[in-house]
C-alpha positions in Angstrom: 0.0 0.0 0.0 2.0 3.1 -1.1 1.2 6.2 0.8 -0.7 9.0 -0.8 0.9 12.4 -1.3 2.1 14.9 -3.9 5.5 13.1 -4.3 4.3 9.6 -4.1 5.2 8.7 -7.7 8.7 10.3 -7.5 11.6 7.9 -7.1 13.0 9.6 -4.0 9.7 10.4 -2.3 9.1 9.1 1.2 7.1 5.9 1.0 5.6 3.4 3.5 4.6 0.1 2.1 2.7 -2.5 4.2 2.9 -6.2 3.7 1.0 -8.8 5.6 3.3 -11.5 7.2 1.2 -14.1 9.0 -0.9 -12.3 11.6 1.4 -9.2 11.6 2.4 -6.3 9.3 5.8 -5.6 7.9 6.3 -1.9 7.0 8.9 -1.1 4.4 10.1 2.5 4.6 11.7 3.8 1.5 12.8 7.1 -0.2 14.0 10.3 1.2 12.4 11.4 4.5 12.8 15.2 4.9 10.9 17.7 6.9 10.2 19.9 3.8 8.8 17.1 1.6 5.5 15.2 1.6 5.3 12.3 3.9 2.8 9.5 4.4 0.6 9.3 7.5 0.5 6.0 9.4 -3.3 6.1 9.9 -3.8 6.0 6.1 -1.1 3.4 5.6 -2.4 1.0 8.2 -6.0 1.3 7.3 -8.6 -0.7 9.3 -6.2 -3.7 9.8 -5.8 -5.2 13.3 -2.5 -7.1 13.3 -0.8 -8.8 16.2 2.5 -7.1 15.6 4.2 -4.5 13.5 7.7 -4.8 12.1 9.5 -1.7 10.7 12.2 -2.0 8.1 14.3 0.9 6.7 16.6 -0.7 4.2 15.1 1.4 1.4 15.5 4.8 3.1 18.1 6.9 1.3 18.0 10.0 3.5 16.2 10.8 6.7 15.9 13.4 9.4 13.5 14.1 12.3 10.5 13.5 10.1 11.3 9.7 10.0 11.6 9.6 13.8 8.2 11.3 14.1 6.6 8.8 11.8 8.1 5.9 13.8 6.8 7.5 17.0 3.3 7.8 15.4 3.5 4.0 14.7 4.5 3.3 18.3 1.6 5.3 19.7 -0.8 3.5 17.3 0.5 0.1 18.5 0.3 1.2 22.2 -3.3 2.3 21.9 -4.4 -1.0 20.3 -2.2 -3.3 22.4 -0.2 -4.4 19.3 3.3 -5.6 19.7 5.9 -3.9 17.5 9.5 -4.7 16.7 12.3 -2.2 16.0 15.1 -4.8 15.8 15.5 -4.1 12.1 16.1 -0.4 12.6 19.7 0.9 12.6 21.2 1.3 16.1 21.5 5.1 15.7 17.8 5.4 14.9 16.8 3.2 17.9 18.9 5.5 20.1 17.2 8.6 18.8 13.8 7.1 19.2 14.7 6.2 22.8 15.7 9.8 23.5 12.5 11.0 22.0 10.5 8.7 24.3 12.5 10.0 27.3 11.9 13.6 26.4 8.2 13.0 25.9 7.9 11.3 29.3 9.8 14.2 31.0 7.5 16.8 29.4 4.4 15.3 30.8 2.9 17.7 33.3 3.1 16.4 36.9 0.3 16.9 39.3 1.6 19.7 41.6 -1.7 20.5 43.4 -1.2 20.5 47.1 -2.4 17.4 49.0 -4.5 17.5 52.2 -1.5 17.2 54.5 0.3 20.1 52.8 -2.8 22.3 53.0 -3.3 21.6 56.7 0.4 22.2 57.4 0.4 25.6 55.6 -2.8 26.6 57.3 -1.4 25.6 60.7 1.8 27.5 60.1 -0.2 30.6 59.0 -2.4 30.4 62.1 0.7 30.1 64.3 2.2 33.2 62.8 -1.1 35.1 63.1 -1.4 34.2 66.8 2.2 35.1 67.4 1.7 38.5 65.8 -1.5 39.1 67.7 0.0 38.2 71.1 3.0 40.4 70.4 0.8 43.3 69.4 -1.5 42.9 72.4 1.6 42.8 74.7 2.9 46.1 73.2 -0.5 47.6 73.7 -0.6 46.5 77.3 2.8 48.0 77.9 1.6 51.2 76.3 -1.5 51.3 78.5 0.7 50.8 81.6 2.9 53.7 80.5 -0.3 55.8 80.1 -1.4 54.9 83.6 2.0 55.7 85.1 2.6 58.9 83.1 -0.7 60.3 81.9 0.9 63.7 81.1 2.8 62.2 78.2 -0.3 60.9 76.5 -1.6 62.7 73.4 -5.1 63.6 74.7 -5.8 65.8 71.7 -5.5 62.8 69.3 -7.6 60.7 71.6 -10.4 63.3 71.7 -10.3 63.6 68.0 -10.6 59.9 67.6 -13.5 59.8 70.1 -15.4 62.3 68.0 -14.7 60.3 64.8 -15.7 56.9 66.2 -18.4 58.1 68.6 -20.3 61.2 67.6 -19.8 60.7 63.9 -21.1 57.1 64.1 -24.4 58.1 65.7 -26.4 58.3 62.5 -25.6 54.8 61.2 -25.9 53.3 64.7 -29.3 55.0 65.1 -30.6 53.6 61.9 -29.3 50.1 62.5 -30.4 49.9 66.1 -33.9 51.2 65.3 -34.4 48.7 62.4 -33.1 45.8 64.5 -35.5 46.7 67.3 -38.4 46.9 64.8 -37.4 43.6 63.2 -37.1 41.7 66.5 -40.4 43.2 67.8 -42.3 42.3 64.7 -40.9 38.7 64.6 -41.7 38.3 68.3 -45.2 39.8 67.8 -46.1 37.3 65.1 -45.3 34.4 67.4 -46.5 35.7 70.7 -49.9 37.0 69.6 -50.8 33.4 68.8 -50.6 32.5 72.5 -52.0 35.8 73.8 -48.7 37.0 75.1 -48.5 40.3 73.2 -47.2 42.2 76.2 -44.1 40.0 76.4 -42.8 41.7 73.3 -41.4 44.3 75.8 -39.6 41.5 77.7 -38.1 40.2 74.4 -36.9 43.6 73.3 -35.5 44.6 76.7 -33.5 41.5 77.3 -32.3 40.9 73.7 -31.2 44.6 73.2 -29.5 45.1 76.5 -27.7 41.8 76.7 -26.9 41.0 73.1 -28.1 43.0 70.1 -27.2 46.4 71.3 -23.5 45.7 71.8 -23.3 43.2 69.0 -24.8 45.4 66.3 -22.8 48.4 67.5 -19.7 46.3 67.4 -20.4 45.2 63.8 -21.2 48.7 62.6 -18.1 50.1 64.2 -16.0 47.3 62.8 -17.1 48.2 59.3 -16.8 51.9 59.8 -14.0 52.7 62.3 -12.0 49.4 62.1 -11.6 49.8 58.4 -10.7 53.4 58.8 -8.0 52.6 61.3 -6.5 50.0 59.0 -6.6 52.4 56.0 -5.1 55.2 57.9 -2.2 53.2 59.4 -1.7 51.3 56.1 -1.4 54.6 54.2 1.1 55.9 56.8 3.1 52.8 56.4 3.1 53.1 52.6 4.2 56.7 52.9 7.0 55.7 55.3 5.6 57.9 58.1 5.7 55.0 60.5 9.4 54.4 59.6 10.1 58.0 60.3 8.6 57.7 63.8 10.7 54.6 64.4 13.9 56.5 63.3 12.9 59.3 65.7 12.7 56.7 68.5 8.9 57.1 68.9 7.0 53.7 69.2 4.2 53.5 66.7 2.0 51.6 69.1 2.3 54.3 71.8 1.9 57.2 69.4 -0.7 55.9 67.0 -2.5 52.8 68.4 -3.1 53.6 72.1 -5.1 56.8 71.4 -7.4 54.9 69.0 -7.8 52.0 71.4 -8.7 54.2 74.3 -11.2 56.2 72.2 -13.0 53.1 71.0 -13.0 51.5 74.5 -14.6 54.7 76.0 -17.1 55.3 73.2 -18.4 51.8 72.5 -20.3 51.5 75.8 -21.9 54.8 75.2 -22.9 53.8 71.7 -24.2 50.5 73.0 -26.5 52.4 75.5 -27.7 54.6 72.7 -28.4 51.6 70.5 -30.3 49.9 73.4 -32.6 53.0 73.7 -33.2 53.1 69.9 -33.9 49.4 69.8 -36.4 49.6 72.6 -38.0 52.6 70.9 -38.3 50.5 67.7 -40.0 47.7 69.6 -42.3 50.2 71.2 -43.4 51.5 67.8 -44.3 48.0 66.7 -46.0 47.2 70.0 -48.1 50.3 69.7 -48.9 50.1 66.0 -49.3 46.3 65.6 -50.3 45.0 69.0 -52.1 48.2 70.3 -50.0 48.2 73.5 -49.7 51.6 75.1 -46.2 52.9 75.6 -46.7 53.1 79.4 -47.7 49.4 79.6 -44.7 48.6 77.3 -42.3 50.5 79.5 -43.6 49.0 82.8 -43.5 45.5 81.5 -39.9 46.0 80.2 -38.7 47.3 83.6 -40.0 44.1 85.3 -37.6 42.0 83.3 -34.6 44.2 82.6 -32.4 44.9 85.6 -28.9 46.2 86.3 -27.0 42.9 85.5 -28.5 42.8 82.0 -27.3 46.3 81.3 -23.9 45.6 82.8 -23.5 42.5 80.7 -24.1 44.6 77.6 -21.7 47.3 78.7 -18.9 44.8 79.4 -19.4 43.3 76.0 -19.4 46.7 74.3 -16.1 47.6 76.0 -14.5 44.3 74.9 -15.9 44.7 71.4 -14.4 48.2 71.2 -11.0 46.9 72.1 -11.4 44.1 69.6 -12.3 46.4 66.8 -9.4 48.8 67.7 -6.8 46.0 67.9 -8.0 44.3 64.6 -8.0 47.6 62.7 -4.6 48.8 64.0 -2.9 45.4 63.7 -4.0 45.0 60.0 -3.0 48.5 59.3 0.5 48.0 60.6 0.7 44.7 58.7 -0.4 46.2 55.4 1.8 46.1 52.3 3.4 49.3 51.1 1.0 49.8 48.2 -2.5 51.0 47.5 -3.7 47.5 47.0 -2.1 46.5 50.3 -4.1 49.3 52.0 -7.3 48.0 50.5 -6.6 44.4 51.6 -5.7 45.6 55.1 -9.1 47.4 55.4 -11.0 44.4 54.3 -9.0 42.1 56.5 -9.6 44.4 59.5 -13.4 44.2 59.1 -13.4 40.5 58.6 -11.1 39.9 61.6 -13.0 42.2 63.9 -16.4 40.7 63.1 -15.0 37.1 63.6 -13.4 38.0 66.9 -16.6 39.8 68.1 -18.6 36.6 67.4 -16.1 34.4 69.1 -15.9 36.8 72.1 -19.7 36.9 72.4 -19.8 33.1 72.5 -17.2 33.1 75.3 -19.0 35.8 77.2 -22.2 33.8 77.0 -20.5 30.8 78.6 -18.8 32.9 81.2 -21.9 34.8 82.2 -23.9 31.6 82.4 -21.3 30.1 84.7 -21.3 33.3 86.9 -25.1 33.4 87.0 -25.4 36.8 85.2 
């Protein structure tokens, strides 16, 4: 079966002739095998035959280069796919050596699976968690030392910066805290009213609002709002200062960045968060009163009297303690991510995002721990 091609009738054209020998095929390669000339294709030469073995013979080849090696490789792949034995003993030794090198290079070029396995992923995550905890503990220790210095030498503290931060994270946050607290109170009251009115317990909406806002939702929602507003702002401010090498300048002057930049912000948040939580409690109770009066037709006086029967000083104290702790968490998360930011605009953006996520995560974890602690203390 001579191969088809533009030079198939020429005397020196590359040819592949197949002859059946028993249950196998004997392939006679003849002519000049050059890359620039027409060459046969093995799929056309072999046709639909299914032999037991294939034998290659190259006595009739006058000239050859890489094109002949590629044809031989094509034959070998065809035999491997169909489980057909093939024999290259009749090939010259040099040609067999080159085909062996071609096989080795093809095997080396196969892409290896470099995706990380489970053990590697767990190890990398554990190492990252260890570094994060070490950085957090180191930063908290520096903040504790700065607070001790403040207690021992209050005259050296920058009270002007602290008052400015108190205005930014306290008074300037009142509009968004008001909106969120009022809507949360309305939502809780409406959900509770839908359930309680089925059992004739409409008045207990006041109990639901009073306990949930003072113990949980007031401090929690305020912490989340402040984390998204003030925590991100802290991270962006400190990240920008780091990118502009302002923190490096403070270090060169011998001024610790934690004492100069972080402590005023932490103190401002720690002082303003309890006040914002009390304000949020009042707005949440007001939202519940609106629903009780409009949906359940409960007078405001009856609502107030019923709420006072269930809400006492320990409930308010629990909320204030949580708010104080949440303020420290938001401040630590924002300042830590800001100081860890890369020296670029993209790094500042990532630091702000990371500060919000970290603060909210720590707030939820701290709230769960507070729940267990206060239950053990009977509060």
